[in-house]
N, C-alpha and C positions, 0 to 999 in steps of 0.2 A: 440047352433050351429045347423045348418040344418042337420037333421039326414041322409039325402041322401048323402050330402057331407062327412059326417063323415064315412059312409059306404064305399064310394069311396076311401077315404084316407086309411081306415083300410085295404083294400086289396092291397094297393100300397105302403106297407111299411111306412105308416103314412105320405106320401108326396102327393101333388096334384098341379095342375096347375090353373091358372085363368080361362083358357078355359074350364076345367073340372067343375070348380065351376059354370061358367055361364050356363053349360049344365043342371044344376039342380037348376037353378033359383037364384043362389046367384050372385048378381052383384058386380061391383067394390066398390060401397059404402059400402056394407055389409062386403066385405073382409077387407076394411080399418077398419071398426068397430071391426071386430074380432081380427085384429092385435093390436088395441088400448086396447082391453079387455084382451089381453094376452092369447087368445085361439089359435091363430096360429102365426107362425113366417114367415116373408117374407124374403127369403134368396137371392133373386134376382127378377128382374122384372118378374112377372108372375109365380113365383116359391114359394111354400109354404110348411111348415112342421107343424105338429100338436105340439103345444107348450108343451104339457105333455111329449111327447117323446124327444123333443129337450132339455128341461130343465134337464132331467135325463141323458143325454148322456155325455160321456167323450169326450175329444178333437178328438180323432180319429173317434169316432162314429159321431160327429158332421160333420166332413168332409164327411163321407159316406151319411149322410142324405142330405148334401148340394149337393152332386154329383147326388144322385137319383132325387132330386127335380129339379135341373137345367136341367138335361138331358131329363126329361120329356117334357121340353119346346124346346128342340133341338134334335129332333128324329134322325137326320142323324149324329150327332156328336159321337165321340168315346173318353171314358175316357182314359187318359194316366197318366204316371208318378205316383205320390202318389195317385192321384184320383182313378186309376184302382186298386191299392193295397188296398185302404180303402174299395172299394166295396167287396173285399174278406175278409174283417176284419183282415188284417195282421197288425202286429204292426209297427209303424212308428216312426222315430227318425231323428231330424236334417233336417226336411223339413217343408215347409210352409203348414199350415192346413187351411188357409183362402182363398186359391185360388184353383179353379177347372181347372185342365188342360185337354184340349180335342184336338184331331185332327179333323180338319174340312176342308171344301172346301174354303180355304182362300189362299191368295198369300203370306202372311207374318205373323209373330208372332205379336199378339196384346193382351195386358192385359187391361181389362176394367171391373170395378165393380165386382171383384172377380172372373172373368173368363178369363183364358188365352187360346186363340185359336191359333193353329199353323197348318201349312200344314203337311199332312202325309197320308200314305196309308197302314199302318200296318194292318194285319188281326185282326179281333175282334171276341169276343163271347158275348153272352147276359148273364147278371147277374142281377137278380131281375128287369128285365125289362129295364136295362140300357146297352148300348154297352161299351165294354172295351177291350183294347189291352190284350195280354197274360200277365201272371205274369212275365215271364222272360224278355219280352220287357220292361215292366214297371220298373222292378228293374234295368236294364241296363240304362234306361232313368234317373232314380234317381241317379245312379252311376255318369253319366256324368254331371249332374247338381249339385248334392249335395254332392258327395264324397263317399268314400269307406264305412265308418261307416254307413251313412244313407242307403245304399244299402244292407249291410250285415244283418241289423237287420230284415227287412221283408224277405230276402232270406233264412236265417236260419230257420225261422218259416215255410216258404212255403216248404222247403225241409223236415223238421220234420213232417209236416202234409201230405207229399206226394202229394202236389199240383203242383209241378214241379220237374224237375231233373236237375243235373248238365250238362247233355248233352243238355237240352233245353237252359240252360243259355249260354253254349259255342256257340250255334248256334246264340243266340241273340247277343252275344259279337261280333261274326264275322260279323253280319249284320249291327249293329249300332255303333260300336266303331271305330273311325278313326284311321289310321295307326300309327299316332303319339302319341296315348293314349292306345295302345294295352296293354302296361304293366299294366295299371290300370285294364283292364278287366281280365288279367291273375291273378292279385292279388285277385281279387273278387273270382274267381273260386278256387284259392289255399287256401283261408282262410275260405270259407264257411264250415259250420259244422252242419249237421242235428241233432247231439246230443245236441246242445245248447237249453235250456229249457226256455229261457227268453231273452228279449232284454238286461238286465243287464249282463247276461252271455256272450252274443255276444259282448258287448262293453268291458267287462273285457278281453275277449280272444284277441280282437284287441289291447288292451292296453299292454298285455303281449307280443304281437308280436312287438309292436313299442319299448317296453323297451328292447328287445333283449333276452328275456327269452325263454328256452325250456319248454314245457308243454304238458301234456296230459289231455284231458277233459273227464268228467264223468267216473272216475276211481274207481273200486271197490277195497276196502282194506279189507284183511282178516287177521286173527290172525295166529300164528305159526302153528296151527292145521288145517288151511284152513277154519275156521269159519268166516262167514260174519261179519263185523263190520260196514261198511259204504260205500256208494257210494258218492264221493266227486266231486265238481265242477271241480276243476283243481288240478293236481299234478305237481308242478314246480320242475324241476331239480331232480326229483325223491324223494325229501324229505321234500318239504314244500307244505302243503294243503292250497289251496286258495279257499275261499267260498265266493260267493256273496250273500248278504242278501238284499232282497227286503223289502218293507215296510210291516211288519206284526205286528198285534197286539197280544200281549200275556197276555191279561187280563183274569181274572177268572180261575176256576179250570183247564179247558183244556189248557190254556196258561201256567199255572204253571207246568203241567205235561209235556208239550212239552219242556219247558226249562230244566226241570230235566232230561228228556231223552237226550237232546242235550248235557248237561254237561257230563253225563256218556259216551256218544259217544266220545266227545272230550278227556276225561280222558284216555279212551282206546287207542285212536290214538296217544296221546302224550307218553303213556307208550311204544308204539312201536318205538318211536323215531322221530315222525313227529312233525314238527312245524306247527302251524295253524295261517293263516291270514284271517281276515274277512274284506270284503269291503261292503260299503253301496253306495247309489246313489251319495252322495256328493263326495265320493273319486274318482269317475270316471272323474270328472272335475279337479282334481288335480293330474296329473300323478307323480309329484315330491313326493307327499305324498305316493303313492303306491310304488314308486321305493324305498323310505326310508324303508317302512315296509318290502318289500321283501329282501332288503339288511340285515336288522337286523335278519330276520328269517333264511336267508341262512347262516349267519355267526354263528348263535347260536349253 
């Protein structure tokens, strides 16, 4: 690969445009050859990503790279919705990751070749060379299009990382949410929780809300002498500990040690009278399964 082009890409987060390639004497025929050879990936007309970076990226990072590459070809456009959130590396759930949303100087919404353009005049900031609306505006845009769960996942993370505030979100709700959907915006604010440590915890919390349970998140449990035992994800009705387990490998000596420590921790919690329910990703798609587990635990 042309070393000058590789240098340009490397300082632009591994993305470049056809125009930038032409400037270092890489023509369209050579670009096509590089695509066929698997050295670069064409994400849209005139927009490219280094294949080594693209191949190793997860789905959310793929969207971020797509946004960076496409917006280099469209200097006046501003990333919106999940595209703006992906630029901040915030977690996403329940949204399309194959479409880049932008506000542009257009008269109507149009979707073409993985790019959705729409009219808009929201203020923007620059992130890694790309323009994007604020986090709070992007979250509310996701709320209106994709629903409460899709908006809560990145919002919790943004609040935890202190990238925005609930006051910012209130202002965005007042600006973007139509009067007949104000209740949706109020629910977003009421259910947001900066203590959430993962998308799984956010989704679990929303599920607890929908099932009608009372809970507290990130609760510290101590023994009768005030000694620390554990900090748990959720305490439901004051007596059931609900933990969300992401995908973790427990192989080898370290894994065995972690499992042994976890068992001791759970034995101590049960000795204090708590029931323990554990959820995994698959459970979140089956609310009836979660409801049954909690009912049994609360009755025990």
